[in-house]
C-alpha positions as CSV (number, residue, x, y, z in Angstrom):
1,M,14.9,-8.7,33.6
2,E,14.3,-5.9,36.0
3,W,14.0,-2.4,34.5
4,A,14.1,0.5,36.9
5,A,11.5,3.2,36.2
6,G,12.9,5.7,33.7
7,E,15.7,3.4,32.6
8,R,15.9,2.4,29.0
9,R,17.7,-0.8,28.5
10,D,19.5,-1.7,25.3
11,M,18.6,-5.4,26.0
12,D,21.8,-6.9,24.6
13,D,21.3,-5.1,21.3
14,S,24.9,-6.0,20.3
15,A,24.1,-9.7,20.6
16,L,20.8,-9.2,18.9
17,A,21.9,-7.2,15.9
18,D,23.7,-10.1,14.2
19,A,20.6,-11.2,12.3
20,P,18.7,-9.1,9.7
21,A,15.6,-7.6,11.3
22,G,13.5,-8.5,8.2
23,D,14.3,-12.2,8.6
24,R,11.3,-13.7,10.4
25,A,13.2,-16.7,11.8
26,A,16.0,-14.5,13.0
27,W,13.6,-12.0,14.5
28,E,12.0,-14.8,16.5
29,A,15.4,-16.0,17.7
30,R,16.1,-12.4,18.8
31,L,12.9,-12.4,20.9
32,D,13.8,-15.8,22.4
33,L,17.1,-14.4,23.5
34,L,15.5,-11.2,24.8
35,V,13.3,-13.1,27.3
36,E,15.4,-16.0,28.2
37,E,15.7,-14.8,31.8
38,E,12.3,-13.1,32.6
39,G,9.3,-13.8,30.5
40,Y,8.8,-15.9,27.4
41,F,8.2,-15.8,23.7
42,E,5.6,-18.3,22.5
43,R,4.2,-19.3,19.1
44,L,0.4,-19.5,19.0
45,G,-0.1,-21.6,16.0
46,P,1.2,-20.5,12.6
47,G,-0.4,-17.1,12.7
48,H,0.3,-15.5,16.0
49,R,3.1,-14.8,18.5
50,A,3.1,-13.8,22.2
51,L,6.0,-12.0,23.9
52,F,5.8,-11.4,27.6
53,I,8.3,-9.5,29.7
54,D,7.9,-9.7,33.4
55,A,9.4,-6.4,34.8
56,G,7.0,-4.8,37.2
57,P,3.6,-4.6,38.9
58,R,1.8,-2.8,36.0
59,L,1.1,-4.6,32.7
60,L,0.6,-3.1,29.3
61,V,-1.0,-5.5,26.8
62,G,-0.7,-4.7,23.1
63,F,-2.1,-6.1,19.9
64,E,-0.2,-5.3,16.7
65,S,1.1,-7.0,13.5
66,A,4.4,-8.8,13.7
67,A,5.4,-7.0,10.5
68,A,5.1,-3.7,12.3
69,A,7.3,-4.9,15.2
70,R,9.9,-6.2,12.8
71,A,9.9,-2.9,11.0
72,R,11.0,-0.9,14.1
73,P,14.7,-0.2,14.5
74,D,14.9,-2.4,17.6
75,G,12.5,-5.0,16.2
76,L,10.3,-4.8,19.3
77,P,6.6,-4.4,19.7
78,L,5.3,-1.0,20.5
79,V,4.1,-1.9,24.0
80,V,7.5,-3.2,25.0
81,D,9.1,0.2,24.0
82,A,6.3,2.0,25.9
83,A,6.5,-0.1,29.0
84,R,10.3,-0.4,29.6
85,P,11.1,3.2,30.5
86,H,8.6,2.9,33.4
87,G,9.7,-0.5,34.7
88,W,6.4,-2.1,33.6
89,S,5.6,-5.6,32.4
90,A,4.5,-6.0,28.8
91,L,2.6,-8.6,26.8
92,A,2.5,-8.3,23.1
93,I,0.2,-10.6,21.1
94,M,1.3,-10.2,17.4
95,A,-0.4,-11.4,14.2
96,E,1.2,-12.5,11.0
97,G,-1.1,-10.9,8.5
98,E,-4.6,-9.5,8.9
99,S,-6.3,-12.0,11.2
100,W,-8.2,-9.7,13.6
101,W,-6.9,-12.3,16.2
102,R,-9.8,-14.6,15.3
103,D,-7.9,-17.8,15.9
104,R,-8.6,-20.6,18.3
105,A,-4.9,-20.7,19.3
106,V,-5.3,-17.1,20.5
107,Y,-8.5,-17.9,22.4
108,G,-6.8,-20.9,24.0
109,Y,-3.8,-18.8,25.1
110,V,-6.0,-16.1,26.7
111,D,-8.1,-18.8,28.3
112,R,-4.9,-20.2,29.8
113,L,-4.0,-16.7,31.2
114,V,-7.4,-16.5,32.8
115,D,-7.2,-20.0,34.3
116,D,-3.7,-19.2,35.7
117,A,-5.0,-15.9,37.2
118,F,-2.2,-14.2,35.2
119,F,-3.8,-10.8,35.1
120,E,-4.6,-10.8,38.9
121,D,-0.8,-10.7,39.6
122,F,-0.7,-7.1,38.4
123,E,-1.8,-3.9,40.2
124,Q,-3.0,-2.3,37.0
125,V,-3.6,-3.8,33.5
126,A,-4.1,-1.8,30.3
127,F,-4.9,-2.9,26.8
128,F,-3.9,-1.0,23.6
129,G,-4.3,-1.5,19.9
130,A,-5.1,0.2,16.6
131,G,-7.4,-0.8,13.8
132,A,-7.7,-4.6,13.9
133,G,-5.4,-4.4,17.0
134,G,-7.9,-1.9,18.6
135,Y,-10.7,-4.4,18.0
136,A,-8.5,-7.2,19.6
137,A,-7.7,-4.9,22.6
138,C,-11.3,-4.4,23.2
139,A,-12.4,-7.9,22.6
140,F,-9.8,-9.6,24.8
141,S,-10.0,-7.0,27.6
142,V,-12.8,-9.1,29.0
143,A,-10.1,-11.5,30.3
144,A,-9.0,-8.8,32.7
145,P,-12.0,-7.2,34.3
146,G,-11.3,-3.6,35.4
147,A,-8.5,-3.1,32.9
148,H,-8.3,0.2,31.0
149,V,-8.4,0.2,27.2
150,L,-7.1,2.6,24.6
151,A,-8.3,1.6,21.1
152,L,-7.5,3.7,18.0
153,R,-10.1,3.4,15.2
154,P,-11.2,0.0,16.4
155,Q,-13.7,-2.2,14.5
156,A,-16.6,-3.4,16.6
157,T,-17.0,-6.5,14.4
158,L,-16.7,-7.5,10.7
159,E,-19.9,-9.7,10.9
160,P,-21.9,-8.8,7.8
161,A,-25.2,-8.8,9.7
162,A,-23.9,-6.1,12.1
163,A,-21.4,-4.2,10.0
164,G,-22.3,-4.9,6.4
165,W,-21.9,-1.1,5.7
166,D,-18.1,-1.4,6.1
167,R,-16.9,-2.4,2.6
168,R,-13.2,-2.0,3.4
169,F,-12.6,-5.5,4.6
170,R,-14.8,-7.6,2.4
171,G,-12.1,-10.3,2.0
172,H,-12.0,-10.8,5.8
173,R,-15.7,-11.4,6.3
174,R,-15.1,-15.1,6.3
175,L,-13.6,-14.7,9.8
176,C,-16.0,-15.7,12.5
177,F,-16.9,-12.8,14.8
178,T,-19.8,-14.6,16.5
179,D,-18.0,-17.1,18.7
180,R,-15.8,-16.5,21.7
181,Y,-14.3,-13.0,22.3
182,G,-16.4,-11.9,19.4
183,Y,-18.4,-8.7,19.5
184,A,-16.0,-6.1,20.9
185,P,-18.6,-3.6,22.3
186,D,-20.0,-6.5,24.5
187,M,-16.5,-7.5,25.6
188,V,-15.6,-4.1,27.1
189,E,-18.6,-4.1,29.4
190,G,-16.5,-5.2,32.4
191,A,-13.5,-2.9,31.6
192,G,-12.5,0.0,33.7
193,R,-12.3,3.0,31.3
194,V,-12.4,2.6,27.6
195,F,-11.0,5.3,25.3
196,L,-11.9,5.2,21.6
197,A,-9.9,7.6,19.4
198,Y,-10.8,7.9,15.7
199,D,-11.3,10.4,12.9
200,P,-15.0,11.4,12.7
201,L,-14.4,12.3,9.0
202,V,-13.8,8.6,8.2
203,P,-17.4,7.5,8.2
204,E,-16.7,3.7,8.8
205,D,-14.5,4.4,11.8
206,A,-17.1,6.8,13.3
207,M,-19.8,4.2,12.8
208,H,-17.8,1.4,14.4
209,A,-17.1,3.7,17.4
210,A,-20.8,4.5,17.7
211,L,-21.5,0.9,18.5
212,F,-19.4,1.2,21.7
213,R,-21.7,2.6,24.5
214,G,-21.7,2.9,28.2
215,R,-20.8,5.5,30.8
216,H,-17.3,4.1,31.0
217,V,-16.7,4.6,27.3
218,T,-15.1,7.8,26.2
219,H,-15.2,8.8,22.6
220,L,-12.3,10.9,21.3
221,P,-13.0,12.2,17.8
222,L,-9.7,13.5,16.4
223,A,-10.8,15.3,13.2
224,G,-8.2,15.2,10.5
225,S,-6.2,12.3,12.0
226,G,-7.0,10.3,9.0
227,P,-7.5,6.5,8.5
228,A,-4.5,5.7,10.7
229,P,-4.5,8.1,13.7
230,E,-1.9,5.9,15.4
231,T,0.6,7.0,12.7
232,M,-0.1,10.7,13.3
233,L,0.1,10.3,17.0
234,S,3.4,8.5,16.7
235,E,4.8,11.1,14.3
236,M,3.8,13.8,16.7
237,G,5.6,12.0,19.5
238,V,2.6,11.9,21.8
239,L,1.6,8.2,21.7
240,P,4.2,7.0,24.3
241,G,2.9,9.7,26.7
242,L,-0.7,8.6,26.2
243,L,0.3,5.0,26.9
244,H,2.1,6.0,30.1
245,L,-1.1,7.8,31.3
246,L,-3.2,4.7,30.3
247,G,-0.9,2.4,32.2
248,E,-1.1,4.6,35.3
249,G,-4.9,4.8,35.1
250,R,-4.6,8.6,34.6
251,L,-5.7,8.9,31.0
252,D,-8.7,11.1,30.3
253,S,-10.2,13.2,27.5
254,A,-8.4,16.3,28.7
255,S,-5.0,14.7,28.5
256,V,-5.7,13.3,25.1
257,Y,-6.8,16.7,23.7
258,R,-3.8,18.4,25.3
259,A,-1.6,16.0,23.4
260,W,-3.7,16.5,20.3
261,R,-2.6,20.2,20.2
262,A,0.7,19.0,18.8
263,R,-1.1,18.7,15.5
264,R,-0.7,22.5,15.0
265,D,2.9,21.8,14.3
266,H,2.3,18.6,12.3
267,T,2.7,19.4,8.6
268,P,0.7,16.5,7.2
269,W,-2.3,17.4,9.3
270,L,-2.0,21.1,8.3
271,R,-1.9,20.0,4.7
272,R,-5.1,18.0,5.1
273,L,-6.7,21.0,6.8
274,L,-5.7,23.2,3.8
275,S,-7.2,20.6,1.4
276,R,-10.5,20.8,3.2
277,A,-10.4,24.6,3.4
278,S,-9.8,24.8,-0.3
279,A,-13.2,23.3,-0.9
280,T,-14.9,26.1,1.0
281,G,-13.6,29.2,-0.7
282,P,-10.6,31.7,-0.6
283,A,-11.7,33.5,2.6
284,R,-11.2,30.4,4.8
285,V,-8.0,29.5,3.0
286,S,-6.7,33.0,3.6
287,R,-7.4,32.8,7.3
288,L,-5.9,29.3,7.7
289,A,-2.8,30.1,5.7
290,T,-2.2,33.3,7.6
291,A,-2.5,31.5,10.9
292,V,-0.2,28.7,9.8
293,L,2.4,31.1,8.3
294,A,2.6,32.9,11.6
295,R,4.1,29.7,13.1
296,H,5.7,27.9,10.2
297,D,7.4,28.8,6.9
298,L,5.7,26.4,4.6
299,P,5.8,27.2,0.8
300,K,2.6,25.4,0.1
301,F,0.8,27.7,2.5
302,R,2.5,30.8,1.0
303,R,1.3,29.9,-2.4
304,A,-2.2,29.1,-1.1
305,L,-2.4,32.5,0.6
306,R,-1.4,34.4,-2.6
307,A,-3.9,32.4,-4.6
308,A,-6.6,33.1,-2.0
309,Q,-5.9,36.8,-1.9
310,R,-6.1,36.9,-5.7
311,G,-9.4,35.1,-5.5
312,Q,-10.8,37.5,-2.9
313,A,-9.7,40.4,-5.1
314,G,-11.4,38.9,-8.2
315,E,-8.1,38.4,-10.0
316,P,-7.5,35.4,-12.2
317,P,-5.5,32.5,-10.7
318,G,-1.7,32.7,-10.9
319,D,1.4,30.8,-9.9
């Protein structure tokens, strides 16, 4: 399955479209068909799946939920869609449910890749994930020393002794984070460059990120990106470009913040900004609304500007 750089293959979509995308068994059959020539689809116990497509000398490794992959129009993992326009190989390790990839079947699979010198066959290896997938991207990057990592809002661990302050995942503390591939900040010590993007206004995400240290670790606080920055980056259309730079080894903080400028045209981010400004008084709301309305015709901001102007003039609130 050779993909020329810049080429987007439909990958026999006509043959793959017969089964409903939401049917798990049919989806797995589609993936089997997809890789019958180059690569493989493998079940890693009942809870995880691995999809490998051998297409080029660069490898993009991604960790995401199988449900997220099934929900995409083509039913493919994000890293496959990110890799194929560039003629890269892709490895997606997908989880059924919220597992944080803490599964002996996953450990054994990664061990086998290491024993087979799998990662050494590639000129460049990059790991990507978000949330629990960001944790896994960091934790398993130890299998490919020198690999670059982009992790969005990753957890460092859910071990109560180390992260008992994070109350969001209390039901998953039964998972073991103290055995192999466990504490993510330790696992990235041998990585190339590690990029951590998160919203510093989400305290738990900022606290997890603070546990990752080292000169090779770059913190990328994206204020206002919310509890799922990957969603915002995808909606803005900049995530594929960031993964391209990651795979080429050219990602840096400047390129991320250039892409982050697209938030100025992203209505959900602007609305969150307005909500925060509203708590500080009419003067700031007026400045913000004026700036936004110079670029976009957004009724909510027109109303906010009128209300702010009345407030500054000492008039009672109105419609």
